[in-house]
N, C-alpha and C positions, 0 to 999 in steps of 0.2 A: 496292299500298300501302293502299288502302281496306280490303282483306280483312284485312291484318295488323293495322291499327289497330283494326278492329272486333273481331277475335278477342281482342286484348289487353284491350279493353274488356269483352268477355264474361267473360274470366277474372277481372278485377278485381271485377266484379259478383258472380260466383259465389263468390269468396273472401269478399267483404264480407257476403254474405247467409248465410253458413254458419259464423258464429262461435259459434253455440249448439250444444249437444249434441243438439238435436232435429232439426237439419237436416244430414244427412250431406253431406260435400264431394263435389261433382261435378267431377272433375278433367278439365279440357279446356284444353290449352295446346299451343303449338308448342314449348315448352321441351324440351330434351333429357332432363330428369330427370322428366318428367311424362306419360309415355305410358301410357294407360289399358289395363288388362286387365279385360275384362268377360265376362259370359255370360248367355244366356237360361236360365232355370231353371223347371221345372214343379214346382208345390208340391202338387198334388193337392187333395183335398177335406177332409183332416183335418190337424190340427197335432200334432206330437210334439216337445216342447221338446228332449229329449235328442238326437233325430236332427238337428235344426237346429243345435244346438250343435256337433255333429260336422261337419256340412256347412260351417259357417262357419270352423271350425278348418282344414278342408281347403282351402277357398277362399283363406283368408289365407295358407296355406303356399305357394300357387301364385302369389301376387301379385294375385289378383282383388280389385279395389276397387269394382266395381259389378256388380249383378245385376238383370236384368229378370225379374220373378217373375210367373208366371201363377197367380193365386189370388184367392179371394173376399176382400172387405175385412176380414172378421173374422180371417182367417188372416194377411193382411198386417200387421195391427195387432200381432200376436204375434211376427211375424218381425223387424220393424224394431228393437225393443230389443236383440235378440241381434246383429243386424247392426251396430248402433251401437257395440257393445263392440269390434268388430273394425275399425271405421272403414270399413265397406263400405256403399255407397249402395244403396238399394232403389228400383227403378222398378216401378210397377204396370203390368204387361204386359196390355193391353186389346185383345181382338178387337173391332174397330170395326164394320165393315159386314158381315162374315161372322159370322153368329150361329147356329151349328148347335144345334139342339135347344133353342132359347130359348123357354121356356114362355109368356112374355109376348108376344113377337113372333109366335109361332105362331098366336095368336088373331086376328091381323090380316093375313090373306093379301095385302091391298092394300098393305102396307108393303114388300113384297118386290120386288126388281129383276126386270125383264122383258127378255128377249132379242129379237132381230130377228124371230124366228118367233112372238113373242107369248107365249112360255112364261114362267110365273112361277117364280122361283127356289126357292120353297118346294115346288113340285110337280115341277119339272124340275131335277134336281141335275146340273149340268155336271161332268163328270170323276169326282167322288167324292161320296159321300152327305153328307159334312159341309160341302159348299159350299151354304150357305143364306144368300143375300145380301140385305140390306136395300137399298132404293133411297135414294140421297142426295137425291132429288127430293121424296120424300114428307115433308111437314112433321111429321107425327106420328112417323115413323121417325127423323127428325133429332132431334126433341125427346127421344125415348127414348134415343138414343145419347148425347146431351149429359147426360141424367140419369145414365147409367152412369158417364160421366166425372166428373160432379159428386160422386158417391158416393166415388170414389177420391180426388178432390181434398180431401175432408174428412179424410183420414187424416193424422194428425200425424207429421211426420218423413219424409214421402215425398220422394224425390229428384225424381221426375217421374211424370207419366202417360205411358206408353209405348204409342203407338198401333201396332197391327198390323192387317193385312187392311184397310187404309184405301185402297180402290181398287175396281175392278170385277173381275169374273171374268176370268181370263186369256183374252184373245182369241187370243193366240198362246202356246203352251207353249214352254218351253225345248226345244232340239233333242234332248236326251237323254231328255226325258219323253214326247215325242210317240209313239214306238214302243210305249211301255207302254200306251197307250190306242188303239193301232191307227190312229194319225192321221198324216197328212202335211199340215201346216198351211202350205201355200204361198200361202194367201189367207185372208182373214178370213171364217170360216164363220158363218152366221147364228145357229146354236145357241149359239155362244160369244161373240157380239157383244152385249153388254148395255148398258143405259142407255135402253131404249125404254119406260120407264114412261109411262103415259098423261099424267101430269102433265108429264113432260119433253117429250113430243111436242107437247103443247098450248102449253107455254111457248115452245118453239122456233118453232112455227108463228106465234105472235103477233108474233115479231120478223121472221121471214124469209118468212112467207106460204107455207110449205110444210111438210107433215108429213114428217119425215125417213124414215118407214117407206115412203113412196111413192116415194122417190128410187130411181133405177135402181141407183146405186152409192153408198149412204150412207156406206160406209167410206172413200170418196174425198173427202168433204166436210170441209174443214178447220174450217168453222164448227160443224158438228155435233160433231166431235171436241172442239173447244175448249169448246163449251157443256157437254159432259159432264165434261170436266176441271174446269171452273169449279165444278160442283156439289160435287165432293169437296174442292176447295181451300177453298171458302167454309165447309164444315163443319169442316175442320181448323182454319181460322183463327178460327172462333167458339169452338172448344174452347180454342185457344191464348189467346184473350182471357180466357176463364174462368180458365184456369190462372194466367196472369200477374197477374190481379187478386188471386189468393190467394197470390202469390209462390211458385208452384210451377212447375217447368220442364215443357215439353212436348217429348217426344222421339218418334221413330217409326222402326219397321223398314220400310225401303222397298226397292224394286227397284234394281238395281245403279247406274244413273246416269240422270238425267232423260230424256234422249232415248229411251233403251231403255224406260224406265218408261211413257212416253207411248204408245209403240207396242204394248207387250205387255199392259199392264193399265190404261191410261188413268189414269196417276198423274203429276201434274206437281209433284213434291215440292220443286222449286227455287222454287216460288211460295208455299210454306208458311211460316208464322211459327214455325218450330221453334227450339229451343235447341240441339238436337243431332240429327243424322240417323244412323241405323245401316243403311247400304246392305248388303243381303245378297249378298255377292260369292261365290256358290256356283258356282264355275267349271265343275264337272262337269255341272250342269244344262244348260249351254249348249254342252257338248262343247268347252270351251276349256282352255288350259293355264294354268299358274300365272302366267305373265307377264300374262295377261288381268286378273288381280286388281289388278296395279299400274296397268294402263290404266284400268280401271273406277274405281279409287280416285281417280286424277288427274282424270277427267272430273267426278266428283262434287265434289271439292275446288274445281275451277275454276268450278263452276256456282253455288255458294252462298256466302253470307257468314256461315254458322254452322259449327260444328265437325262433322267427320265421324269416326265410329267405325266401322271396317270390320268387317262381319260375315263370319266364316269358318266353313265347314262342315267339321267335324273328320273325318267319314268319308271326305271327298275329299282329305284331307291326312294320310294314315295314317303315312307315314314321318316321322321327326323332321326330316329334311332339308327335306321339302316344307313342313311347318308353319313351320319357321324361315324359309325363303325367303319364304313368303307374308307373314308378319308383318313381316319386314324391308322387303319391297316396299311394304306399306301405309304404313309409317313414312316411307320414302324419298319417296313420292308425296304426302305431306301429311296423312295421317290422324292424328288425335290419340289413336288407340288402336285396339284390336281387341276384338270381342265374339265369343266362341266359341259355336257351337251343336253340342253343349252341353258345358260343363266336366264335368258328371257322367258323361259317357261317354268321357272321354279315357283312352287307354292310359297306362301308366307312362312310356313313352318320350315321348309327347306332353306329359305333365305336366312332365317334366324340361326340355323346351324352354321352357315358360312360366317355370319357375323360373330358368333360365339367362338368358333375355332380360329378365325383370323385374329381375334383379340388374344386368345390363349397362346397362339403360336408366334405372335409378333410382340416384341417388347420395345417400348419407346426408349 
């Protein structure tokens, strides 16, 4: 009952705060006629008005009402007026702790995360070259991340700041991804176990009188895991306070459900002050079937008192039947919408599924 009352309250606040033309509606409701269709969208480094007009006409035809856009502030400012004409909400998609090729952060190697072997993330790139992670423990790195968020929060008409990569390096990859890197991760390997920044170790030692790196099995310490979880949580909640002060929502792309997120990437998103979470339910990454999408959706919905919009990976749902089944499952299990990665790459058959379900779920 608490969850239902709170969600209705969130909906009323959202509607009340979006009566002007400069603040797009963020639809989040358990109502039958208000299931959200959204997508992550890459904008690139240049703006072409005609191309975006065409994009929004296309998104509108599919029933897309929200997009999370990865773009610089100057491009977002030009996209939003076009989106408003189609009543499509624009979220600023922000890479938070993973900052590949960041020319400002690169000047401060001490800002970067450190693994159990003592390797700095700027110099040692776990898995892929674009994994260049800042430490949530370094005060200057945290200030820089909040500055990035502040620049986005200043954009007029933005639906939310949408955090991504707000976690640590994957200590355990999905089962389908491990063979691609020649790995069998049946335990937490030191080179992928991050959070050992000197500031983190010193802070932990002040409380518990032990340097975690000297533990025989630091991966088994619940205190050390929680200490690292708290660093990310406090960063997110500080950004949430900034956003809410400006009457802007804070949303985030997160791992499938909180217990799994804690284990795989040290991410306790059920402790975050979010307005909406977008769990990335990419079942093929974990060698799971479509029913797993429903299971993961339900775990997330039961874990939080804010709305869930389920992230779906279109390449893993190639047939119209699979995509339709996945969307229906998320709705059945309590998600208030789906977000596709990515709508720009959908086949004609997949597009037809969105059109069909949008018409079915929305009544005039």
